[in-house]
N, C-alpha and C positions, 0 to 999 in steps of 0.2 A: 623735289622727289627725283630719284635717279631714273634715267630713261628705261633701264631694264625693269624697274618696278612699275612704271607706267604701262610698258608693254605687257607685263604679267597681269596687271589688273584688267587691261583690255581683253585679255584672253580668259579672264575669270579665274586666274591663279595669282599667287604671290611669289615673288622671286625667292623669298627666304623660306618658303614652305619646305620642310624636310621631305626627302624621298621616302616612300614606305620601306625601302630596302635599308635605309640608314639604321644602324643599330642591330641589324639582322646578321646572324653568323651562320656559316655553313662549315661543317667539319666533314671531310671525306675520309672514311676509314677504309684503307685498302692495304695491299701487300700480298705476300706469298700465301697461297692456300695452305692451311695447316699451321700458320704462324700465330694464330690466336685472335683472328678478327671477331669471331662471335663473342668471346669473353670480353674483348675490348669494347664491343658495342654495349654489353651489359653494364660495364663500369661507367661508360660515358652516359648511359641512360640514368644511372644512379646519381650522376652529377647534375641532373636536371635538363638534359638535352632530349629533344624529341628524335627518336632513332628510327630510321627506316632501313630494313635489311634487304640485301640483294636487289638493289634498284638499278635498272638500266640507265646509263648516263643521260640519255635523251629525255627521260622523264623528270630529271632533276629540276630543270628550268621551270616547267609549268607548276611543279610542286612549290618551288620558291615563290613564284608569282602568286599562287593561291594563298600561301601563308603570310606573305607580306601585305596582302590586301584585306584578308578577312580573319584569319586565325590569330589568337592571342599567343603566338609562339615566336620566340626570338632566337632560338638556338636549334638548328636542324643538323643532325648527324646522319650521314648516309653511308651505308656499307656498300662499296662498289667493288664488284668482282670483275676485273678486266680479263676476259677469257679469250679475246680475239683482237686482232689489229684494228678491226672496225670499232670495237668497244673503246679502244684506246684513243682512236681519232675522235670519236664522239665526246669522250671525256675532255679532251683538249679544247674542243669547241665550246663545251659547257663552261669550263673554267674561264675562258675568254669572255663569254657572255656575262657571267656573274661579275667579273671585274668591271665590265661596262655598266652594270646596274649599280655598282658601288657596294656590293655585298662583300663583307669580310669573309674570306675563304681560307681555310687551312687544310693541309693534308697530313693525315697520320698514316705512316707506313710501318707495317709490321713485317719483320724479316726473321729468318732463322737459317741455320746452316743446312746444306743439302742432307747431311747425315742425320740431323735431328728430324727434318721433315720426313725422311724415309722411315725412320723409326715410328713417328707418329702415325703415318698412314698405315704402316704394317700393323700397328696396335689396334686400329679401328677397323682394319680389313675393308677399306674402301679405296676405289681407284682415284687417282688424281684427275681433276676435271679436264686437263689437257692431255691425258695419257693416251686416250683413243686407241686402245688395243696394243700400244707399245709398252716399253718398260716404264716403270714408275719414274726413274731418273730422267727419262726423256721428257715427260710432262713437266717435271720440276724445272729442268733447264730451259725449256721453251717458255715457261711462265716467267722465269727470272730474266730472260732476254727481253721479253715483252714489256716488263715493268721497270727496266733499267732507267729509262728517262724519267719516269714518274717518281722513282725513288730519289733521283737527283733533285727534283723540285719540291720534295716533301718538306714540310716545316718541322715535323717530329718523326724521327726514325727510332724504333725500338727493336732491338734484337732479342728475341724471346728464347734463344737456344738454351740458355741455362736458367730460365726463370720458371718458377711455379706460377700457378694462376693467381695466387695472392701477391706474389712479387710483381707480376705484370700489372695487377691493379694498382699497387703502390706506385709503380713507375708512371702509370697514366695519371694518377692524382698529382704526382709531382710535376709532370709536364703540363697539365691543364690548370691546376690550382695552386701549385707550390707544395711545400712539404710541412710536416709538423701538425700541431693541434688544430690549426686553422682550417684543415681539411675535414674536420669532424663537425657535423651538425648536431646540435643538442636540442632536445625537446624536454621541457620541464612541465609537469602537470600536478596539480593538487588534487587530493581525494580525501574522502571520509572513510575511516576504518569501519564504521558501522554499515557501510555499503559494500564492503569487501575489498580485499587487497588486490591491486591490479596484477595481472599475470604477464603483461607486456613491457615491464620496466626492467632496465638493467640495474638500477639502484632504487631502493625504497628507503626513505627516511621517515622517522616518527618524531613529530614535534609536539606530541601531547604533553611533554614535560613543561611546556610554557603555560602561563596563566591563560585561561580561556575567556576571550572577550564576550562569549555568550552570556556569562553571568554578570556582565556590566549592562544595566538596562539601556543606557543611551547608545551602546554599541551593538546590541543584540540583532537589530534589524539591518545592520550594515554588513559589508563583506571585507575581506582582506584587501580589496582593491581601493577601499575608501581610506583616505589619509588618516582619519582618526583611529581606525582599527590598525592600520599599518604602523603608525607611531606607537600605539599601545603594545603591539606584539614585539616590534624590533627593539623597544627600550626595556623590555622585560629582562630580568637577570638570566643570563645564559644564552640569550638569542645571538648576540654578537660573537661570543666564543664558539658557539655551534657553527655559525656561518663561516668563521675563520677556518675552523678545522675541516669542515665539509668541503669548502671551496678548494682547499689544498689537496684533499684526498681525490676529489673529482679531477682536478687539474693533472695530477699524477697519472690517474687512470686514462684520461683522454690522450695524454702524451704516448702512453703505451698502445692504446687502441689505434692511433694514427700509424704506428709502426707495424701493427699487425693487420692492417687492411680492414679495420672496422671504422666506418666513417659516419655512423649514426648512433647516437646514445640517447636513451630515454631515462629520465630521472623522475621518480614519483615521490612527492612529499605529502604525508598524511597527517591529519588530526582527527578529532572525533567525527565531526560532521562535514568536513571539507569546505567550510564557509569562511573561517577567519584566519586561524594561525597558519594553516598550510598554504593558503592563498598568499598571505603576506610574505611568508618565507620563500615561496616559489619566485615571486617577483624580485625579492631581494637577492636571491642566489643568481637569478638570470642577469641582473644588473652587474653583479660582480664578474660573471663569466664573460659577459659582453665587453667589459673593460679589459679583458685579456685578449680581445680580438676574435672571440669565438662567435659563430652564428647560432643564436639561441632563440627559440620560440617558446611561448608559454600558453598554457590553457588551464582551465579549472573544470574538473570532471563533474563536480556536484552542484555548481551554482544554479542549475535548472531545477534542483530539488527543494528550493526554498518554499 
C-alpha cells in the first residue's frame, strides 16, 4: 500500500477520493453594461446552468462551497457586475481561490461599441451605472477601462454590436455547446386522442392507421414498452415507412430550429388510447433521433389511465 494511502486512511480519508469541487463548473458572465448580460444569462439558464444574477464577487466562494457539498448542482453561472476597482480586485481573488479548489472556471465577456451602447441606453432612458451625474460616455469609458484586464483573460468574448437577441443566443449556444441540430433538445410523448389533443406540442402525429394491439387478446393488457407489443406495431405494414418519412421531416425541421434559436422541440404521437401504438412508435422515433446525435427524452401521457 502506498504511503500516501496509509496516511490518508489514518486520517479517515482515502487518497483517491475525489474533491467535491471536481466536475463542478463556474461560468462568470460579465462585460459592458448594456452589452446583453441579462439575455445571455437567460440563454445560459436554458442550457441547464443554475444562474445567479448581480452577485458580489465575495459571495461567489461561499456559494460554490455550499453547492459542492450539498446541492445537486454541477454548473453555476454568475452574472458579475464589476462596478468599482474594489469589485475587480475581489473578483481576481475569487478566481484564484476557485483555481486552488480545482473548480473549472470560465469567463464569458460581452462587449459592444461605444456608439451602440449609447444608443441602447438612450432607448431605455436609464443612466449608466458608472455615470454618476456625468455624461453617458464618461461612464462607458470608465467601465471599459476598468474591465480591460478582465476582457483579456476571458475565455469567450462576444461583441453584440450588430447582433439581435436571437443572434446573440445562437452565438452563445455555439460557444457553449457547438452548433447545429445537436443544440436542440427533443421531447417525445405518446398520448391518446380520446383524452384530447395536446396543446403544448410543436408536432402532432397520428398513428391510428396502424393495426391496434388492443384487439389482440394476449397484447391487450401490455403497453408499447413491452417487446411483444413493440414488435407487433413496428412490423405492421406502413410503420417503417412512416418512421422513415417522419424522421426525415423532423430532422429537417430541427436543423432549421437550431439556426433560428429554437432549442427545445416537443413531438406528440397519438393513437386511440395512448397505450400501444403511440408508445411503441415514440420509442422507435426516439431511438432513430438519438442515432443522429440528438438529446431525446420520452414519456407516455396516458399510461396511468390503464
